[in-house]
C-alpha positions as CSV (number, residue, x, y, z in Angstrom):
1,X,20.8,-7.0,-13.1
2,X,21.7,-9.8,-10.8
3,X,22.9,-13.3,-11.2
4,X,23.9,-12.7,-15.1
5,X,25.4,-9.5,-14.5
6,X,29.3,-9.9,-16.0
7,X,28.3,-13.0,-17.5
8,X,28.8,-13.1,-21.2
9,X,25.4,-12.3,-23.1
10,X,23.8,-11.2,-20.0
11,X,23.3,-7.4,-20.9
12,X,22.3,-8.5,-24.3
13,X,19.3,-11.1,-22.8
14,X,18.4,-7.9,-20.6
15,X,17.9,-6.0,-23.6
16,X,16.1,-8.3,-25.6
17,X,13.7,-9.0,-22.2
18,X,13.1,-5.1,-22.4
19,X,12.2,-5.1,-25.8
20,X,9.6,-7.8,-25.4
21,X,8.2,-6.6,-22.1
22,X,7.8,-2.8,-24.0
23,X,6.2,-4.4,-27.0
24,X,3.9,-6.2,-24.9
25,X,2.8,-4.0,-22.7
26,X,3.0,-1.2,-25.4
27,X,2.0,2.6,-24.3
28,X,0.7,1.4,-20.8
29,X,4.3,0.6,-19.4
30,X,4.9,2.5,-16.6
31,X,8.9,2.1,-16.0
32,X,11.8,-0.4,-16.5
33,X,13.3,-1.8,-13.1
34,X,16.9,-2.9,-12.8
35,X,17.7,-5.4,-10.3
36,X,16.1,-6.3,-7.0
37,X,17.3,-5.5,-3.4
38,X,21.0,-4.9,-4.5
39,X,21.8,-4.4,-1.3
40,X,21.4,-7.8,-0.3
41,X,22.6,-9.4,-3.3
42,X,25.5,-11.2,-1.4
43,X,22.9,-13.1,0.4
44,X,21.9,-15.3,-2.5
45,X,25.2,-15.3,-3.8
46,X,24.4,-12.7,-6.8
47,X,27.8,-10.5,-5.3
48,X,30.1,-10.8,-2.8
49,X,29.3,-9.1,0.8
50,X,31.7,-6.4,0.4
51,X,29.3,-5.3,-2.8
52,X,29.1,-1.2,-2.6
53,X,26.9,1.1,-3.3
54,X,29.5,2.6,-6.0
55,X,29.3,-0.8,-7.6
56,X,25.5,-0.8,-7.8
57,X,25.4,2.9,-9.3
58,X,28.0,2.2,-11.9
59,X,26.4,-1.1,-12.9
60,X,22.7,0.0,-12.8
61,X,23.9,3.1,-15.2
62,X,25.7,0.8,-17.4
63,X,22.4,-1.4,-18.0
64,X,20.2,1.6,-18.0
65,X,22.3,3.5,-20.8
66,X,21.9,-0.1,-22.9
67,X,18.1,-0.1,-22.5
68,X,17.7,3.5,-23.3
69,X,19.7,3.0,-26.5
70,X,18.8,0.2,-27.8
71,X,15.0,-0.2,-26.5
72,X,13.4,2.9,-25.8
73,X,14.9,5.4,-28.4
74,X,12.9,6.2,-31.2
75,X,10.0,3.7,-29.8
76,X,6.7,3.7,-31.3
77,X,4.7,4.0,-28.2
78,X,5.8,7.2,-27.4
79,X,7.4,6.3,-24.3
80,X,10.1,8.6,-22.7
81,X,13.6,7.7,-24.1
82,X,15.6,8.2,-21.3
83,X,13.8,9.0,-17.9
84,X,12.2,5.6,-17.6
85,X,13.5,3.8,-15.0
86,X,12.5,3.1,-11.4
87,X,15.9,2.9,-9.3
88,X,16.7,1.8,-5.4
89,X,14.7,-1.3,-4.9
90,X,16.4,-1.9,-1.6
91,X,15.7,-3.9,1.6
92,X,17.0,-1.6,3.8
93,X,20.3,-3.7,4.4
94,X,24.0,-2.3,4.7
95,X,22.8,1.4,5.4
96,X,21.9,2.0,2.0
97,X,19.1,5.2,1.8
98,X,17.7,7.0,-1.2
99,X,20.0,9.9,-0.3
100,X,23.2,8.4,-0.1
101,X,22.0,6.5,-3.3
102,X,21.4,9.8,-5.2
103,X,24.6,11.5,-4.1
104,X,26.5,8.1,-5.5
105,X,25.0,9.4,-9.1
106,X,22.5,6.7,-9.6
107,X,20.6,9.8,-11.5
108,X,24.5,10.4,-13.2
109,X,22.9,9.8,-16.7
110,X,19.4,11.3,-16.2
111,X,17.7,7.7,-16.3
112,X,15.7,7.9,-12.9
113,X,11.6,8.4,-13.2
114,X,11.2,7.4,-9.5
115,X,12.8,5.9,-6.4
116,X,11.7,2.6,-4.9
117,X,12.2,1.1,-1.4
118,X,10.8,-2.2,0.0
119,X,9.4,-2.0,3.8
120,X,7.5,-4.7,5.8
121,X,5.8,-3.7,9.3
122,X,7.2,-6.8,10.6
123,X,9.8,-9.7,10.2
124,X,7.8,-12.3,11.9
125,X,9.3,-11.4,15.0
126,X,7.7,-13.5,18.0
127,X,6.2,-10.9,19.9
128,X,4.1,-9.4,16.9
129,X,0.2,-10.0,17.6
130,X,-2.8,-8.4,16.3
131,X,-3.9,-6.2,19.1
132,X,-0.6,-4.9,20.0
133,X,1.5,-4.6,16.6
134,X,-1.1,-4.7,13.6
135,X,-4.4,-2.8,15.2
136,X,-1.9,-0.2,16.9
137,X,-1.9,3.1,15.3
138,X,1.0,4.6,16.8
139,X,3.0,1.2,15.6
140,X,1.9,1.7,12.0
141,X,2.5,5.8,12.4
142,X,5.8,4.6,13.4
143,X,6.8,2.4,10.2
144,X,5.8,4.9,8.3
145,X,7.6,7.5,10.0
146,X,10.7,5.4,9.5
147,X,10.5,6.2,5.5
148,X,10.3,9.9,5.4
149,X,13.8,10.8,5.2
150,X,13.9,8.3,1.8
151,X,10.9,10.0,0.8
152,X,12.0,13.7,1.4
153,X,15.5,12.7,-0.6
154,X,13.7,11.6,-3.6
155,X,11.1,14.9,-3.5
156,X,14.0,17.3,-3.0
157,X,16.2,15.6,-5.7
158,X,16.0,17.9,-9.0
159,X,13.8,17.0,-10.6
160,X,11.6,15.8,-8.0
161,X,11.5,11.9,-8.2
162,X,8.3,10.0,-6.8
163,X,8.7,7.8,-4.3
164,X,7.3,4.2,-4.5
165,X,6.8,1.4,-1.9
166,X,7.6,-0.9,-4.3
167,X,7.2,-3.7,-2.3
168,X,5.3,-4.1,0.9
169,X,2.8,-5.5,3.3
170,X,2.5,-6.1,7.2
171,X,5.0,-8.7,7.5
172,X,7.7,-10.3,5.5
173,X,7.2,-13.4,7.0
174,X,4.4,-14.5,5.0
175,X,3.8,-18.3,5.4
176,X,2.5,-19.9,8.5
177,X,1.6,-16.3,9.9
178,X,-2.0,-16.2,8.9
179,X,-3.6,-16.0,12.0
180,X,-2.0,-12.6,12.5
181,X,-1.9,-11.2,8.8
182,X,-4.7,-13.1,7.0
183,X,-7.8,-12.2,9.3
184,X,-9.9,-8.9,9.6
185,X,-7.9,-7.2,12.2
186,X,-5.1,-7.2,9.1
187,X,-7.6,-5.5,7.1
188,X,-7.9,-2.6,9.5
189,X,-4.0,-2.1,9.5
190,X,-4.2,-1.9,5.8
191,X,-6.7,0.8,5.7
192,X,-4.4,3.1,8.3
193,X,-1.1,2.3,6.6
194,X,-2.5,3.2,3.2
195,X,-3.7,6.4,4.6
196,X,-0.7,7.7,6.5
197,X,1.5,6.3,3.3
198,X,-0.6,8.7,1.2
199,X,-0.1,11.8,3.9
200,X,3.4,11.1,3.6
201,X,3.5,11.6,-0.2
202,X,4.4,8.1,-1.2
203,X,3.1,8.0,-4.9
204,X,2.4,4.4,-4.6
205,X,2.5,1.1,-2.6
206,X,2.3,-2.5,-4.1
207,X,1.3,-4.7,-1.4
208,X,2.6,-7.8,-2.5
209,X,0.4,-10.9,-3.4
210,X,1.0,-14.6,-3.7
211,X,-1.3,-17.5,-3.4
212,X,0.3,-19.0,-0.5
213,X,1.0,-15.6,1.4
214,X,-1.1,-15.0,4.5
215,X,-2.0,-11.5,3.9
216,X,-2.9,-11.9,0.0
217,X,-6.2,-10.4,-1.1
218,X,-7.5,-13.8,-2.7
219,X,-6.5,-17.0,-4.0
220,X,-7.5,-17.1,-7.5
221,X,-6.5,-21.0,-8.1
222,X,-7.6,-24.2,-6.2
223,X,-5.2,-25.1,-3.7
224,X,-4.9,-27.3,-1.0
225,X,-8.1,-28.9,-1.9
226,X,-9.7,-25.6,-1.6
227,X,-11.3,-23.6,-4.5
228,X,-10.5,-20.0,-5.5
229,X,-11.7,-17.6,-2.3
230,X,-11.2,-14.0,-1.3
231,X,-9.5,-13.4,2.0
232,X,-10.1,-10.5,4.6
233,X,-7.1,-7.9,3.3
234,X,-9.2,-7.5,0.3
235,X,-12.1,-5.6,2.1
236,X,-8.9,-3.2,3.5
237,X,-8.3,-2.8,-0.2
238,X,-12.0,-1.9,-0.8
239,X,-12.8,0.3,1.6
240,X,-9.8,2.4,1.1
241,X,-10.6,2.6,-2.7
242,X,-14.1,3.5,-2.1
243,X,-12.9,6.2,0.4
244,X,-10.0,7.5,-1.7
245,X,-12.5,8.1,-4.5
246,X,-12.0,9.1,-8.3
247,X,-11.5,12.7,-7.9
248,X,-7.9,13.9,-9.4
249,X,-7.1,16.2,-6.3
250,X,-7.3,13.9,-3.2
251,X,-5.9,14.7,-0.1
252,X,-5.9,12.6,3.0
253,X,-4.9,14.3,6.4
254,X,-4.7,12.0,9.6
255,X,-6.2,13.7,12.3
256,X,-4.2,14.5,15.4
257,X,-6.5,13.5,17.8
258,X,-6.0,10.1,16.8
259,X,-5.0,7.6,19.4
260,X,-3.4,4.0,19.5
261,X,-6.7,2.5,19.6
262,X,-9.2,4.9,17.6
263,X,-7.8,6.7,14.4
264,X,-9.6,9.1,12.1
265,X,-8.6,10.5,8.6
266,X,-10.0,13.4,7.0
267,X,-10.3,13.0,3.2
268,X,-10.1,16.1,0.7
269,X,-11.2,16.7,-2.6
270,X,-9.6,20.0,-3.9
271,X,-9.0,21.5,-0.4
272,X,-13.0,20.5,0.4
273,X,-13.5,18.0,3.0
274,X,-15.6,15.1,1.6
275,X,-15.2,12.1,4.2
276,X,-14.2,11.0,7.3
277,X,-12.7,7.3,7.5
278,X,-12.6,6.1,11.2
279,X,-11.2,3.1,12.7
280,X,-11.6,1.5,16.0
281,X,-8.4,-0.9,16.7
282,X,-10.2,-2.1,20.1
283,X,-9.7,-5.8,19.9
284,X,-12.7,-7.9,20.0
285,X,-13.5,-11.3,19.0
286,X,-16.9,-13.3,19.3
287,X,-15.0,-15.2,22.0
288,X,-14.3,-12.3,23.9
289,X,-15.8,-12.4,27.4
290,X,-18.3,-9.2,27.3
291,X,-20.2,-7.6,24.9
292,X,-19.0,-5.8,21.8
293,X,-18.1,-1.8,22.9
294,X,-18.4,1.0,20.8
295,X,-17.5,4.4,21.1
296,X,-19.2,7.9,20.9
297,X,-17.9,10.0,18.1
298,X,-18.6,13.8,17.2
299,X,-17.2,14.8,13.9
300,X,-17.2,18.7,12.8
301,X,-18.7,19.3,9.8
302,X,-19.4,22.4,7.2
303,X,-22.4,24.2,8.7
304,X,-23.6,23.8,4.9
305,X,-24.1,20.3,5.5
306,X,-27.5,18.9,6.0
307,X,-26.4,14.9,6.4
308,X,-24.0,12.3,6.4
309,X,-23.8,8.8,4.7
310,X,-22.0,6.3,6.8
311,X,-21.1,2.7,5.9
312,X,-19.4,0.3,7.9
313,X,-16.9,-2.2,7.3
314,X,-17.3,-4.9,10.1
315,X,-16.9,-8.7,10.7
316,X,-17.9,-11.1,13.9
317,X,-14.3,-10.2,15.2
318,X,-10.5,-9.1,14.7
319,X,-9.6,-12.7,14.1
320,X,-12.3,-13.7,11.6
321,X,-11.3,-15.0,8.1
322,X,-14.9,-15.1,6.8
323,X,-18.3,-13.1,6.8
324,X,-16.8,-9.9,6.6
325,X,-19.1,-7.1,5.2
326,X,-18.4,-4.0,3.7
327,X,-21.9,-1.6,3.9
328,X,-23.5,-4.9,4.0
329,X,-21.7,-6.7,1.0
330,X,-19.2,-9.4,0.6
331,X,-17.2,-10.8,-2.1
332,X,-16.1,-14.3,-3.5
333,X,-14.0,-15.4,-6.5
334,X,-15.9,-17.2,-9.0
335,X,-15.3,-17.7,-12.9
336,X,-12.0,-16.1,-12.8
337,X,-13.5,-12.7,-11.5
338,X,-14.1,-11.3,-8.0
339,X,-18.3,-11.3,-7.6
340,X,-20.2,-9.0,-5.0
341,X,-23.2,-10.2,-2.8
342,X,-25.7,-8.7,-0.6
343,X,-27.4,-5.3,-0.6
344,X,-25.6,-2.0,-0.3
345,X,-26.4,-0.8,3.3
346,X,-25.9,2.9,4.4
347,X,-27.1,4.8,7.5
348,X,-27.9,8.4,7.3
349,X,-27.5,10.4,10.2
350,X,-28.5,14.7,10.5
351,X,-25.8,17.3,11.1
352,X,-26.6,20.0,13.5
353,X,-24.9,22.9,13.9
354,X,-21.8,21.7,12.3
355,X,-21.6,18.3,14.2
356,X,-22.3,14.8,13.5
357,X,-22.8,12.3,16.2
358,X,-22.1,8.5,15.6
359,X,-20.6,5.3,17.2
360,X,-18.0,2.6,16.0
361,X,-17.8,-0.4,17.3
362,X,-14.7,-2.3,18.4
363,X,-12.4,-3.7,15.7
364,X,-14.8,-2.2,12.9
365,X,-14.0,0.8,10.4
366,X,-16.3,3.5,9.2
367,X,-16.7,5.6,6.2
368,X,-18.3,8.9,6.5
369,X,-19.2,10.8,3.6
370,X,-20.7,14.3,3.7
371,X,-23.6,15.1,1.7
372,X,-24.3,18.6,0.8
373,X,-28.1,18.5,-0.7
374,X,-30.8,19.4,2.1
375,X,-32.8,16.5,4.5
376,X,-35.5,15.3,2.4
């Protein structure tokens, strides 16, 4: 619902496209999204500059009505026939908010399944740097906090609606900025940002990717004379996935003692402490004129824990774009898939009287997993 709205056959074309998508994706289809960043339609000439939220709400419901009636109704895949649309998708222009959108009647016909907002932590500002911007817990937390009113508006609606960060990453200016958003320091940013987003009750965040984008996780095609390859942000995704695990009831608690340059997250499974994720944001590179520092940490663990397992995400420094290892292993992209190399390296540390001591080097993330079996 952008350029073709109001054009003869535009809505009919949208309905046919929805049919094609549903019949291809079948029961794996999550939802339909109508339009993209409607608050800034005017910037690309799809609407006049005075295009209002009320107009968007009316047009959105018109399209949702049509797709619900002509595509979803009686579908053979068991998909919800009405409440099957993600709405919002705005970029933060013109003062649009989730609360205003809901109050304006976006759920008037009960089509809304989830609410999405697009947000990047930076927009190519000249002052953005690794150490002061991306590798800074205070900055990251501030960005996440700015979304809390939208999250609360979604969750407080009846029925409660999941909040999706539908388009996001470290910086909207994703070209010619790789030295900041495509290096190891940005992988550490991704870890902290993801955990803070989870703790803020975001259902999901879509880390937008592209073959030319500085922050993409891997480039799956040959480009600029280089074969497909992995980029540093992938390691942040892998670390986070391993830290979250597969338990059906996972909760993330950002530890209140976290500082701008050192972050701790506690990860619970069904209310029971399972892991700690630690990030040392102190910026260090192989060219830094002193030895790599480390910080000693004491972690509280339940008395019944006899030992912990430690895995480290490390590289030669914050600006490294290769040579990164997660628990001794690395990845590349060959034969159309990600391939893992190296031996899995873990450390084991005894717990003593409900505490564990360990060190975390500058520009490093560590996953600490609690082990309940007695030391052998």
